[in-house]
N, C-alpha and C positions, 0 to 999 in steps of 0.2 A: 503493500499499499504506499510506503513512504520511499521517496528517492532521497536517501541520506546524502548523497553527494551535493545536492543543492542546499542542504542545511548543515553541512559540516562546519563546526566552529573552530577556526585556527587557534592554536595555543597563544600566539601573540597577536590577537585580533586588534584591528584598528577600529576607531570609532565608525569610520565609513563602512567597513565590512560588517560591523554589527548592525548598522541601519539596514544595509542590504539584506542581510540574513533575516532580520526581524520582519522586513516587508515580505519576504518570501514566506516566512512562517505564517504571517497573518493571511496571506493569500491562500495558503494551503488549509488553514483553519476555516476560512470562509467557504472554501470548496469542499470541506469535510473530507480531506484527504489524509488526515492524521488521527491516530489514536491519542487519547489523553496522555498515556505514558510517553509517547514520542514528543508531544508538545512539552511536557515537563522536562524531558531530557535536554532538549535544545535550549530551553530557557535557563536551566541550571547551568549549562555550559556558557551561556552568555553572561549571566549575572555574577559569575565567580571572578571576573576581572572588571576593573573600573571602566575601561573602554567598551567592553561588551555590555555592561549594565547601562551605561550612558546611552549607548546606541539603542538598546532595547527600550528604555523608558521614553526617549525622545520620539521613537517611532510608535510604540504602543499607546502612549498617552495622548498623542496628537492625531492618531488615525481616526478618520471620520466614521468608520463602520460602527454601528451600534453594538455589535457583540463585545467590543472592547469596554463597554460600560459595565458589563457583568462578567468579571474574570471567573474562569472555571476553577475547580478545585486544583487542576494541574498547574495552572498559573500561580495560584497561592502557594501550593506546595513547593514549586520551584523557587519562588522568591524567598521562602523561609530557609532555604539552604545557604543563603548568603546574607545573614542579618546585618553585618557591619556596612557593607557596600549599599545594600538595599535601603537601609534606614537613612543613611546620609543623603542619598539621591532622592528618595521620596519626600523627605522633609524639605529639601531645597526646592524640589519641583512644585510642591504645594505653595510655597512662599513665592516663588518666581511667577507662577501662573496667576496667583491672586493679585500680585502687584501689577503684572502686565495687563490684567483685565481693567484695572483702574486707569492705566496709561492709555489703553485703547478707547475706553469710554471718554476720557478727556479729549481725545482726538477724533471723536465721532466715527470710529471704525467699528461698527457693531458686529461685523463678521469676525474680526480678530478678537473682539471682546468675548464673543460667544465661544470661540475656539479656546481662549485662555480659561474661561470659566469651565469648559469641558475638561481641560487638563487638571484644573484644580479639583473638580468633583471626582474625577477618576483617581487622582492621587489620594484624596480623602477616603474614598471607598477602599482603596488598597490598604491604607493605614489602619482603617477599622477592621479589616479582615485579617491582617497580619497581627500576630500577637507575640512580640518579643520585646524584652526590656529595653534594648538599645533604641528601638523606635519610639517607645513611650518617653524615654529619657530625652531624646533629641526633640521631640515635639514640645516638651515642657521647656527645654533650653531655648528653642527658637521663640516660643510664645513669650518667655521672660525677656529675651532681648528686644523683641518688638514692642513690648509694653514699657520697658524701663530705659531703653537706649543704651544698655550695657550688657555684658555677659558673653557667653560662648559664641553666639551668632552675630554679635554686633559688627565685627569686621566684615562678615558676609553681607549684611544689610548695608553697611557703608560703601562697600566695594561696588555694589549695584546702584548706589545713589537713591535708595528708596526714601521717599519723603514721609512726613508724619501720617498723611492719609493712607498711603500704601502700607506703612507698618501697622496702622490700625486694622486695615483689612486683613493683613496676614494674621494678626492676633485673633481676629474674628473668625477666620476659617479654621484656625487651630483650636479655639476654645472647646468645641464639641468633642474634640479628639483626646482631651485631657482626662 
């Protein structure tokens, strides 16, 4: 059923390769060409490296197909295999997408605002479904930085230049996850 050659994950995967493999994976999921175990295997291989995980999330979270709104057990189980990398990226993804939704709203770009809101909602959904201490801890740390202007994630917030309104929105989307 699966053509593994099209979904083999190189050991030293690049960000671009991870995007390409994830796009192929999503196409095969949509076409119902994969078993859950095969989906899990590919995602595990992707999220065990920083480049692989970044490429997976940038593709999965932004994909317009509705099935990405409801991750299967295979997706959740795969993400649980790499709690450190997954935690860091999901927390940053929810923050960045929430802040970008504000940016796009300010510039009257409703299409991009909706896209950013979808990424934020998908990130939130994944955070709710995943249950590991690193994730809960990072959510709390980012929430604290967004609320107080100091702490673990303040450098991240400053680097991206998020203003007070954007930081308030970040705290707002994180609040239900605490």
